[in-house]
C-alpha positions in Angstrom: 105.1 38.6 -142.0 104.1 40.3 -145.2 106.1 44.1 -145.5 102.6 46.0 -144.9 102.9 45.5 -141.0 100.9 47.7 -139.9 102.8 50.9 -137.7 104.8 50.5 -135.2 101.9 51.3 -132.6 99.4 48.4 -134.0 103.2 46.1 -133.8 103.7 46.7 -130.5 100.0 46.7 -129.1 99.5 43.2 -130.6 102.9 42.6 -129.3 101.7 43.2 -126.0 98.2 41.8 -125.1 99.2 38.0 -126.8 103.2 37.9 -124.5 100.3 38.8 -121.9 98.0 35.9 -123.0 101.3 33.9 -122.7 101.9 34.9 -119.6 98.8 33.9 -118.3 98.2 30.9 -119.4 101.9 30.2 -118.6 101.2 31.3 -114.9 98.1 29.1 -115.1 100.0 26.2 -116.4 102.5 26.5 -113.3 100.5 27.5 -110.7 97.8 24.8 -112.0 100.0 21.3 -112.5 103.1 22.6 -111.4 105.3 21.1 -113.8 108.7 22.4 -114.0 108.9 25.5 -116.1 111.0 24.5 -118.9 108.4 21.8 -119.5 105.8 24.4 -120.0 107.2 26.5 -121.7 108.0 23.1 -124.3 104.4 23.0 -124.1 104.6 27.1 -125.2 106.7 26.3 -128.3 105.1 23.3 -129.0 102.4 25.0 -129.2 103.0 28.6 -131.2 104.2 25.7 -134.1 100.3 24.4 -133.7 99.7 27.8 -134.5 101.6 27.9 -137.3 101.0 25.2 -139.2 96.9 25.9 -138.8 97.4 29.2 -140.7 100.1 28.3 -143.3 97.6 25.6 -144.3 94.6 28.2 -144.2 97.4 29.8 -147.1 97.4 26.8 -148.8 95.4 24.9 -151.7 93.1 26.0 -154.4 91.0 28.2 -152.0 93.8 29.8 -150.2 93.5 33.4 -148.1 93.2 36.2 -149.9 94.9 38.4 -147.2 98.3 37.2 -149.8 100.6 36.0 -147.4 102.5 32.6 -149.0 104.3 30.3 -146.2 107.9 30.1 -146.6 108.1 26.7 -143.7 111.9 27.3 -144.2 112.3 30.9 -143.8 109.9 30.6 -141.6 111.2 28.8 -138.9 114.5 30.4 -138.9 112.2 33.6 -138.3 110.3 32.2 -134.8 113.7 30.8 -134.5 115.7 33.7 -134.2 112.7 36.0 -133.2 112.7 33.5 -129.8 116.5 33.8 -129.6 117.0 37.1 -129.2 113.7 37.1 -126.5 115.3 34.8 -124.5 119.0 36.4 -124.0 120.1 38.6 -121.6 120.1 41.7 -122.6 124.2 42.9 -122.0 124.6 44.7 -118.7 125.8 47.9 -119.0 129.9 48.4 -117.8 130.4 51.9 -116.3 133.8 52.0 -116.4 133.5 52.4 -120.0 130.2 54.6 -120.5 131.5 57.8 -121.9 130.7 61.2 -119.8 128.3 62.9 -120.9 128.4 66.1 -118.4 129.2 66.9 -115.0 126.5 66.1 -112.3 
C-alpha cells in the first residue's frame, strides 16, 4: 500500500465491507455447491490472486494508473501471505492465572 492509506475509519470500513462480501460469497457457495470449506477457501485465495494480477497489470505498461502504486510481486505476495497468516491464526487465550491483579471486587 501507499504511505497515505487513508484514515483508520476508512480502512476499517473497507475491511468490513470486503470481509462481508467474501463471507457472503463463501456462505452462498458452501450452501449451493456443498464443496468442503477448504476447497472454497482455496478458490477465494485464487480469486484474490487473480484480482491482484489484474490490478497489478493495470498499474504497469505505457499508461499506468495515475495513483502512483507500483506493484512489486515478491514484496506484495509476502504482504498478502502475512495478512492471511495473521488473520487465520487463532488469538491466544488469556491465562487468568498469569494476569496481573488490577483491583479488588
